[in-house]
C-alpha positions in Angstrom: -7.3 23.1 -13.7 -9.1 21.9 -16.6 -11.8 24.7 -18.3 -15.4 24.7 -17.5 -17.6 23.9 -20.6 -18.2 27.3 -20.7 -14.8 28.3 -21.2 -14.4 25.7 -23.8 -17.1 27.3 -25.8 -15.6 31.1 -25.7 -12.6 29.5 -26.9 -14.4 27.3 -29.7 -15.7 30.5 -30.4 -13.0 32.8 -30.9 -11.4 29.8 -32.9 -14.2 31.1 -35.1 -14.1 34.7 -35.1 -11.3 34.8 -37.8 -8.1 33.1 -39.5 -8.1 30.1 -40.7 -7.6 26.5 -37.8 -7.3 22.8 -38.1 -9.8 20.6 -36.8 -9.0 16.8 -37.3 -10.9 14.3 -36.2 -10.3 12.0 -34.0 -12.3 8.6 -33.4 -11.7 7.4 -29.0 -9.9 8.8 -26.2 -7.0 8.0 -27.2 -6.5 9.8 -30.7 -7.9 12.6 -29.6 -5.6 12.9 -26.0 -2.5 12.3 -28.9 -4.0 15.0 -31.0 -4.3 17.7 -28.0 -0.7 16.4 -27.3 0.5 17.7 -30.6 -0.9 21.5 -29.9 -4.2 21.5 -31.6 -6.8 24.2 -30.1 -10.1 22.3 -30.9 -11.4 18.6 -32.3 -14.3 17.3 -33.8 -15.4 14.1 -33.1 -16.0 11.9 -36.8 -19.5 9.9 -36.6 -17.9 6.8 -39.9 -15.0 6.6 -36.8 -17.0 6.0 -34.4 -19.3 3.9 -36.1 -16.2 1.7 -37.2 -14.8 1.6 -34.2 -17.6 0.0 -32.8 -18.0 -2.5 -35.7 -21.1 -0.2 -37.1 -21.2 1.2 -40.6 -21.5 5.0 -40.9 -25.0 6.6 -39.7 -26.1 3.4 -37.7 -24.4 3.7 -34.4 -27.8 4.4 -31.9 -28.3 7.9 -30.4 -27.6 6.8 -26.5 -23.9 5.6 -27.9 -22.9 8.4 -29.5 -24.2 10.8 -26.8 -22.1 8.8 -24.6 -19.1 8.8 -27.4 -19.6 12.9 -26.8 -19.2 12.7 -23.2 -15.7 10.3 -23.4 -14.6 12.5 -25.6 -15.3 16.1 -23.9 -13.6 14.1 -20.7 -10.7 12.8 -23.2 -8.7 16.3 -22.6 -9.1 20.3 -22.2 -10.1 21.0 -25.8 -12.9 22.4 -26.9 -14.8 19.2 -29.0 -17.4 19.6 -32.2 -19.5 17.2 -31.8 -20.7 15.4 -35.6 -24.4 14.9 -34.9 -25.3 13.2 -38.0 -29.1 14.7 -38.6 -30.1 15.3 -34.9 -31.5 11.8 -34.2 -34.8 12.8 -34.4 -37.8 12.1 -37.0 -39.3 15.7 -37.0 -38.2 19.2 -35.2 -39.5 18.3 -31.7 -38.0 14.8 -32.3 -34.5 17.6 -33.1 -34.8 19.3 -30.7 -34.5 17.1 -27.4 -31.8 15.1 -28.3 -29.4 18.6 -29.1 -30.3 19.3 -25.7 -28.9 15.8 -24.6 -25.9 16.7 -26.7 -25.3 20.0 -25.5 -25.8 18.1 -22.0 -22.5 16.1 -23.0 -20.2 19.4 -23.1 -19.8 19.7 -27.0 -18.4 23.1 -27.8 -20.7 22.7 -31.4 -22.5 20.5 -33.1 -23.4 20.1 -37.1 -26.5 19.0 -38.0 -26.9 17.4 -41.6 -29.6 17.9 -44.0 -29.5 13.9 -44.8 -32.5 11.6 -45.0 -30.9 8.7 -44.2 -33.0 7.4 -47.3 -31.4 5.9 -50.9 -34.5 7.0 -52.6 -34.6 10.4 -51.5 -31.3 11.5 -49.4 -32.0 14.8 -48.5 -35.0 16.8 -46.9 -36.8 19.3 -48.6 -35.2 22.3 -47.5 -38.4 23.7 -45.9 -37.6 20.7 -43.3 -34.5 20.7 -43.7 -34.6 24.3 -41.9 -37.1 23.6 -39.4 -35.2 21.0 -38.1 -32.4 23.3 -38.1 -34.8 26.0 -36.1 -36.0 23.1 -33.5 -32.2 23.0 -32.8 -31.1 26.3 -32.4 -33.6 26.8 -30.0 -32.7 23.8 -28.3 -29.3 24.9 -27.6 -30.8 28.6 -27.0 -32.6 27.2 -24.8 -30.3 25.0 -22.8 -26.7 25.9 -23.6 -26.7 29.1 -26.2 -23.2 28.9 -26.5 -22.9 26.0 -28.0 -21.9 26.5 -31.9 -24.5 25.0 -34.6 -23.2 24.1 -37.6 -25.1 23.3 -40.4 -24.2 21.2 -43.4 -25.8 21.0 -46.7 -25.1 17.1 -48.2 -25.4 17.6 -51.1 -22.3 16.2 -52.6 -22.1 13.4 -50.5 -25.7 12.1 -50.8 -25.8 11.8 -54.9 -26.8 14.8 -55.9 -23.6 17.7 -56.2 -25.3 20.2 -57.3 -23.7 23.3 -56.2 -26.8 25.5 -56.7 -28.6 24.2 -54.4 -26.0 24.0 -51.8 -25.5 27.2 -52.2 -29.5 27.8 -51.2 -29.2 25.3 -48.6 -26.7 26.4 -46.8 -27.6 31.0 -47.1 -31.3 29.4 -45.5 -29.5 27.3 -42.6 -27.2 30.4 -42.1 -31.1 32.8 -41.8 -32.1 29.9 -39.3 -29.5 30.4 -36.9 -26.6 28.4 -38.0 -23.0 29.9 -36.6 -21.4 27.6 -38.7 -22.1 25.9 -42.4 -20.4 23.2 -44.2 -21.2 21.7 -47.5 -18.9 18.5 -47.4 -17.5 16.9 -50.9 -17.2 20.5 -52.0 -13.5 20.2 -54.1 -12.3 22.9 -56.0 -11.3 26.6 -55.8 -14.4 27.6 -57.4 -16.9 26.1 -55.4 -15.2 27.1 -52.0 -14.9 30.6 -53.2 -18.7 30.5 -53.9 -19.5 29.0 -50.6 -17.8 30.9 -48.9 -18.9 34.7 -50.5 -22.7 32.8 -50.5 -22.8 32.7 -46.4 -20.3 35.9 -45.6 -19.8 36.7 -43.0 -20.7 33.1 -41.2 -17.4 31.0 -41.1 -17.3 28.7 -43.5 -16.0 24.6 -43.0 -14.7 23.0 -45.6 -13.3 18.8 -45.2 -10.0 17.3 -46.6 -10.9 13.8 -45.9 -7.8 12.7 -48.9 -4.7 13.3 -50.0 -4.9 17.5 -51.4 -2.4 19.8 -52.5 -3.5 22.0 -51.1 -2.0 23.6 -47.7 -4.2 25.1 -44.5 -2.8 28.7 -45.7 -4.2 27.6 -48.9 -7.4 28.1 -48.2 -7.7 30.3 -45.5 -6.5 32.4 -48.9 -10.0 31.4 -50.0 -11.9 33.1 -46.8 -12.1 29.6 -45.1 -12.4 29.8 -42.1 -11.0 25.9 -40.4 -10.8 22.4 -42.2 -11.6 19.4 -40.8 -10.9 16.0 -41.8 -13.8 13.6 -41.2 -13.3 9.9 -41.2 -9.3 10.5 -42.6 -7.4 10.1 -39.8 -9.5 7.3 -39.0 -9.0 5.9 -42.3 -5.3 6.0 -42.2 -5.2 4.0 -38.7 -7.7 1.2 -40.8 -5.4 1.5 -43.3 -1.8 0.4 -41.1 -4.1 -1.9 -39.4 -5.2 -4.1 -42.2 -1.9 -3.8 -43.7 -0.5 -4.9 -40.6 -2.9 -8.1 -40.0 -2.9 -8.6 -43.6 0.5 -9.5 -43.8 0.1 -11.5 -40.7 -2.2 -13.4 -42.1 0.2 -14.5 -44.4 2.8 -15.3 -41.5 4.8 -12.1 -41.9 5.5 -9.5 -39.9 7.0 -6.6 -41.9 3.7 -4.3 -41.5 5.0 -4.0 -37.9 8.1 -0.9 -39.9 6.2 2.0 -39.2 4.2 0.5 -36.0 4.4 3.1 -32.9 6.7 2.3 -29.9 5.4 1.3 -26.6 7.4 4.0 -25.0 6.0 6.8 -26.8 2.6 5.7 -26.3 3.2 5.3 -22.4 4.7 8.6 -22.8 1.7 9.7 -24.6 -0.9 9.0 -21.8 1.1 8.4 -18.7 -0.9 11.3 -17.0 -4.2 9.6 -17.6 
């Protein structure tokens, strides 16, 4: 029998209590189902991966489409789903709260709120504004689904403001504002990771690995990281294979199919759906 939303959320919270787990990011129902077949314990959506699948750039998909996507991902398999909910889809804290309530209603087990504005001239919300938005998200979750995990994201390294001290100050403020897990995508060195983990302890930290890395999950666990996600990495890997195969067709060749999965393998994965 499929697990309820409450059961998925409880399982997701338990994963954050100790150890370190991999949180891969599928972009559609099929990729989610395949990851579930490999034994992963939870998955997370990727705003970029989903956007590209709809012929949009990242952060250019309207809220209703994102909410529909979250419902589809939650229904795609029996794993807890963490939502990449961008900056909360609200012009102000009240708007963020409304959007978060809608996201909780899709059945997600967790959701992240970024402090990015989408404005290249001023890419990050002032800390007090970002905190107010996160507090609104916290209250919305408490009112509609208190067991949904809230992740606070400091976007410094993605927004062209790679100031570790500022990122840590932001994450500390987000932890105090009610975030259950903290995340500064773009930090890479062991020293950066250790500094973030120490600053927000005992709350768990997510680290992004979106490209080839010599570090393993065990290495991140040794640094005190609680979960490792890959953002749009899997989607980009899939797009890379598709683009190489398509380019070979454009040149009159078929060698791009050399590493293609077999139809029988794919049918076996999805036979019970």
